[in-house]
C-alpha positions in Angstrom: -0.3 -0.4 0.1 1.1 3.3 -0.7 0.8 6.3 1.6 -1.0 8.8 -0.4 0.5 11.7 2.0 3.4 13.0 4.0 4.0 15.4 5.8 7.7 17.4 5.9 7.0 19.7 8.5 7.3 17.7 11.7 9.5 18.6 14.4 11.7 15.8 14.9 12.1 13.5 10.7 13.6 10.9 12.8 10.7 10.3 15.0 7.7 8.0 13.3 4.2 8.0 14.4 2.7 4.5 15.5 -1.3 5.2 15.2 -3.6 2.5 16.5 -7.7 3.2 15.0 -10.4 1.5 14.4 -13.5 1.7 12.2 -17.4 0.8 13.0 -18.4 -1.4 10.4 -22.1 -3.3 9.3 -21.8 -6.4 7.5 -24.7 -9.3 7.2 -26.7 -7.2 9.7 -24.1 -7.0 12.1 -21.9 -4.2 13.6 -18.0 -5.1 14.3 -15.0 -3.3 15.4 -11.7 -3.6 13.1 -9.0 -2.4 14.8 -5.9 -0.8 12.9 -2.2 -0.5 13.7 0.6 1.2 11.4 3.8 3.6 11.3 3.4 6.2 9.4 7.1 8.4 8.9 7.9 11.4 10.7 5.9 12.6 13.9 2.7 13.7 13.4 0.2 15.4 15.8 -3.0 14.5 16.3 -4.8 16.6 13.4 -2.2 15.2 10.9 -2.5 11.5 12.4 -6.8 11.9 11.7 -5.7 13.3 8.0 -3.7 10.7 7.2 -6.1 8.2 8.1 -8.1 10.0 5.4 -6.4 10.8 2.9 -5.6 6.4 2.6 -9.1 5.5 3.6 -10.0 4.2 0.3 -6.9 2.0 -0.1 -7.8 0.6 3.5 -11.1 0.1 2.2 -10.4 -2.3 -0.4 -7.2 -4.2 0.8 -9.7 -5.0 4.0 -12.9 -5.5 1.8 -15.0 -3.1 4.5 -18.4 -2.3 4.2 -20.5 0.0 5.0 -17.7 1.6 7.2 -18.6 4.3 9.7 -16.2 7.4 10.6 -13.1 6.6 11.9 -11.8 6.8 15.9 -8.5 7.5 17.0 -7.9 5.6 19.9 -3.9 6.5 20.4 -0.7 7.6 18.8 3.1 7.4 19.9 6.2 8.4 18.6 9.2 5.9 17.7 11.9 4.8 16.4 10.1 1.8 14.7 9.9 1.9 10.7 7.0 2.7 8.8 5.0 -0.2 7.8 2.0 -1.4 6.1 -1.2 -0.8 8.3 -2.6 -4.2 9.8 -5.5 -5.3 10.9 -4.8 -6.2 14.5 -8.7 -7.3 15.9 -11.9 -7.6 14.7 -14.3 -7.6 18.0 -18.3 -8.3 17.0 -20.8 -6.6 19.3 -21.7 -2.6 19.5 -18.2 -2.2 21.7 -18.0 1.4 23.1 -14.7 3.6 22.5 -14.3 7.5 23.3 -14.7 8.6 19.8 -13.8 12.5 21.0 -10.1 13.6 19.7 -9.7 15.7 22.4 -9.6 13.7 24.6 -7.2 11.6 27.0 -7.6 8.8 24.7 -5.3 10.7 22.6 -2.0 9.7 24.1 1.5 11.4 22.9 3.5 10.1 25.4 4.1 6.6 27.4 3.1 3.2 26.3 1.5 1.6 23.4 -2.1 1.2 23.3 -3.2 -2.1 25.1 -5.5 -3.3 23.4 -7.1 -6.0 25.6 -7.2 -3.5 28.7 -9.3 -1.3 26.6 -11.5 -4.7 25.9 -12.1 -5.3 29.4 -13.0 -1.6 29.8 -15.8 -1.3 28.1 -17.2 -4.1 27.3 -16.2 -8.1 28.0 -16.1 -10.1 24.7 -19.4 -12.1 24.1 -19.5 -15.4 25.2 -20.8 -17.9 23.0 -21.9 -21.1 24.9 -21.7 -22.6 20.7 -20.4 -21.7 17.6 -22.1 -22.7 14.6 -20.0 -22.2 11.1 -20.4 -19.5 8.7 -20.6 -21.1 5.4 -22.0 -20.4 1.6 -23.9 -23.4 0.2 -23.3 -23.9 -3.3 -25.5 -25.0 -5.7 -23.7 -28.5 -6.2 -24.7 -28.6 -2.2 -21.3 -28.2 -1.2 -20.2 -26.1 1.4 -17.5 -23.5 2.1 -17.0 -22.4 5.1 -16.0 -18.4 5.1 -15.6 -17.3 8.7 -16.7 -14.4 10.1 -18.9 -11.4 8.4 -16.6 -13.7 4.9 -19.4 -14.1 2.9 -19.0 -10.5 0.7 -14.4 -11.2 0.2 -15.0 -14.6 -0.7 -17.6 -13.8 -2.7 -15.5 -11.4 -4.2 -12.7 -13.1 -5.0 -15.1 -15.9 -6.2 -16.6 -13.6 -9.2 -13.4 -12.3 -10.6 -11.3 -15.1 -10.9 -14.5 -17.2 -12.3 -17.3 -14.7 -13.6 -15.2 -12.0 -15.3 -18.2 -10.8 -16.3 -20.6 -11.0 -12.8 -17.5 -9.4 -11.1 -17.4 -6.8 -13.8 -21.3 -6.4 -12.8 -20.4 -5.8 -9.5 -18.3 -3.4 -9.6 -21.0 -1.5 -12.2 -24.0 -2.1 -9.6 -25.0 -0.8 -6.6 -25.3 -4.6 -5.2 -23.0 -6.4 -2.9 -20.7 -9.2 -4.4 -22.8 -12.0 -2.2 -25.7 -11.0 -3.3 -24.8 -11.6 -6.8 -23.8 -15.4 -5.8 -27.2 -15.2 -3.6 -28.7 -15.0 -7.5 -27.5 -17.4 -8.9 -28.5 -19.9 -5.9 -25.6 -20.0 -3.1 -27.1 -20.1 0.1 -25.6 -17.6 2.7 -25.4 -19.4 6.2 -24.8 -17.2 9.2 -23.5 -18.9 11.6 -22.6 -16.1 13.8 -26.7 -15.4 14.1 -28.7 -17.2 17.1 -30.2 -19.6 15.5 -28.0 -19.5 12.2 -29.8 -18.0 9.5 -30.1 -18.9 6.1 -30.4 -16.5 2.8 -32.1 -18.2 0.4 -32.7 -16.7 -3.0 -33.6 -19.9 -5.0 -33.7 -23.0 -4.0 -32.3 -26.4 -5.6 -32.9 -30.5 -4.6 -29.0 -29.9 -3.6 -29.4 -26.9 -1.8 -32.4 -27.9 0.1 -30.8 -31.0 1.4 -27.7 -29.4 2.1 -29.9 -26.9 4.5 -31.4 -30.2 6.2 -28.1 -31.6 6.5 -27.0 -28.5 8.2 -29.4 -28.0 10.4 -29.4 -31.6 11.6 -25.7 -31.7 12.1 -25.7 -28.9 14.4 -29.1 -29.0 15.6 -30.3 -25.6 14.5 -34.3 -24.9 13.6 -35.1 -25.1 9.4 -35.9 -22.6 8.0 -39.4 -21.9 6.8 -39.1 -22.5 3.3 -37.6 -25.7 3.5 -39.8 -27.1 6.3 -42.5 -29.5 4.3 
């Protein structure tokens, strides 16, 4: 990733700036916090930190397949002798965790220890504990499953269309549709394993996908969706 904006008027050009920031995303009807870390060339003040993130937001969206992103929040920055790095996604937190988002408050510390993400999580809210986990998968038209992980349906769909259906990938790029909606239109079934109980997004059904849904429900002890109860 190329960094689009550099600042040449920093007080100490031998120091760089390590930034921790997050975006709140809304994917598959679920809010999540995507937390990132990056080291940027030079000493940036709090306004330059925010400006750097804004300047590079498009590339970060594309690199990490972010959807419906709300305004970024800077959690912490500190000066360091470490070399500049690529942006790294260091954690994804599902659920509506709350962090301070006022850039003038103490959360923007220019000195001191590097931000301890685990401490911040405990301070705001414990991570949700699931009694039982169910896989999030795609059920293909032939009835086979493709596991995608939490909130991974759309990123998988983008890559799959790009590699296997160039025309439909172009349709995705030219339209307001999500990539996962195009796979659904093709007859794929999106299974949201994080929902309680798991949710099945069904656009079209055939004999094989109907059987595959029943097999999933029987394997994990979850109720059949309304469309296949017969």
